[in-house]
SEKE-195028 format. One record per residue (C-alpha): x, y, z; residue in three letters. Coordinates in steps of 0.02 Angstrom, whole numbers, plus 50000, padded with zeros to 5 digits. Each point is the difference from the previous one (the first is absolute). Layout:
<rodos>
XYZALA ...
</rodos>
This chain:
<rodos>
563715877853827MET 499124990650153GLN 501105010150123THR 499605015349919ILE 498144995550024ILE 500244993350178LYS 500695016250056ASN 498615011649911ASP 498744987950110ILE 500914998250171GLU 499335015850058PRO 498314994450002TYR 500714982650092ASP 498214999250123ASN 499045011149929TRP 498084996649979TYR 499495002549817LEU 498535000849911VAL 499425000949818GLU 498635013949970VAL 499205010249857SER 498805013849956ASN 498895004950143LYS 500784988450119ILE 501825006649970GLU 499095018350047HIS 499844994750179TYR 501874991749997PHE 500725016849966LYS 498895010850114LYS 500444987350156LEU 501854999749963GLY 500484985349893GLY 501555000249928ASN 500024999049815PRO 501104984749933ILE 501035002949833PRO 499384990049863ASN 501344992149939TYR 499944989750167LEU 498484995249976ALA 500294982549907TYR 501044995650156LYS 498865002350120PHE 498454994149898LEU 501124984249964ARG 499435002749804LYS 501034997449846PRO 500745017949948LYS 499154997949830LYS 498275001450070ASP 500165017550072ILE 500045015349909ILE 500885014250086LEU 499305017949983LEU 501005015949992ASP 499445004750179ASP 501134989750082GLY 498684992950114VAL 498584993349880HIS 500124983949894TYR 498774989849907GLN 499454981750001ARG 498694987349973ARG 499334992650157LEU 499634983049904ASN 500384991649835SER 497915004349949VAL 500045017350022ASP 500455010149860SER 500265015950068THR 501465004850094ALA 499745009250164LEU 501025015150056THR 500664995050183LYS 501245006550132ALA 500824992950147ILE 500025009350158TYR 500954995150174GLY 499915001950183PHE 501574997550113LYS 499014992850155SER 498744987750025GLU 498895012950121GLU 500325013049862MET 499044986449871MET 498744995750123LYS 499575017650025LEU 499775003349830VAL 499104985849963MET 498775002950122SER 499605017749963LYS 499804996049815ILE 498734985650057ASP 499105010750084ASN 500005017149899TYR 498185005749999GLU 500104999449812LYS 500074981650017PHE 498724997150135LYS 498914989949862ILE 498194998650045ALA 500434981550002ALA 500804999550162ASN 498145003150093SER 499294986849881ILE 501284986450064VAL 499425003050180ASP 498165004550021ASP 499385001549821ASN 499425018450053SER 500205007749828ILE 498754986649931VAL 498855004450126ASP 500165018449946GLU 499654994849832LEU 498364990450065HIS 499485009550115GLU 498045003749941ASP 500014982349964GLU 499224986850151GLU 500814985749949ASP 501644996449901VAL 500674982349995SER 501684994050075ASN 500444993349838ASP 499715016849926ALA 500935007950118ARG 501354988849986SER 500135002049809LEU 499805019749983GLU 501405002750137ALA 501214988349892ALA 499615010549839SER 500295016850096ILE 501624995950059ILE 500584993749817VAL 499105015649920GLN 500875011150108GLU 501784992549993LEU 499624999349811ASP 499785018750011GLU 501475003650094PHE 501024989449870HIS 499185010849861ASP 500615016450086ALA 501844992949993GLY 500354989750173PHE 500774985749909THR 500554992950165GLU 499134989950111MET 500075003650191LEU 499884986250124PRO 498175005050081SER 499445001849810TRP 500684981949962LYS 499024993750166LYS 498465006849943GLN 500054995849822LEU 500324981050045LEU 498475001250137GLN 499015007049841ALA 500594986249891ILE 499364987850136ALA 498455007150000ARG 499674999949803LEU 500684982349999LEU 498624993150155ASN 498685009649922GLU 500534992849816GLN 500064980050069SER 498155004550060LYS 498454993249920THR 498485007749942GLY 500925017249962ILE 499295007949816SER 501015002449856SER 500075017750030LYS 500924997850165GLN 501144987349932LYS 500435012849861SER 500185012250130TYR 501274989950120ILE 501014994049857LYS 500115018749942SER 500895005450180ASN 500734982250001LEU 501085005749823ASP 500525017250078THR 500474994050166ALA 501174987249903LYS 500675014349890TYR 500595008850141LEU 500704986750094ILE 501004997949846LYS 500465019349951HIS 500215008250178MET 501264991350081PRO 500225001250192LEU 500985012650069LEU 501144992950120GLN 501895004150055PHE 501434989449959HIS 501525001450125GLN 501845003549888VAL 501114985850046LYS 501625003049883VAL 500704985050042ASP 498584989449921GLU 500115010049843MET 501684992449944PHE 
</rodos>
């Protein structure tokens, strides 16, 4: 049995694989990713076979992200034969127009916050920082609700920056109870996203390491 499994996996030796679902999967299909047979998923993911529920299409499967989640997510694995192709696909997806969320410009120069307050003469730095962080969290939450269930590297960087801003504002003395509640709400959402949107990352297949 081990020999049979190894022979099945052997053709994918040195490939780059990524686990995706929902909207992100659409872009991997569009950009030439090769779907991997779902009966190999447990080996590539290094998960117990009993934790993977295979679907009839031969590509998709269901699994829980962690022991806390009650809902099993439908996922698939896509592969690329070269590192160059993997990097090209990741770059295209990470910079795709629909993924250029408003938060990109906030991180650098607060331009979005400036636009929101263009009729106001004085907006404190604290207010700018808090609003910038909340926009990042809210934008990513909307993306999650729209079916983008994996987190791109640039999104995670932005989200971690937003969390740092929120924690900094939370630690200040003299903030109102309304501000405290607003900050807590955003932090709770951010923590949920970190937990339920796994980072989109590639893994190189090394067949010998699996056995």
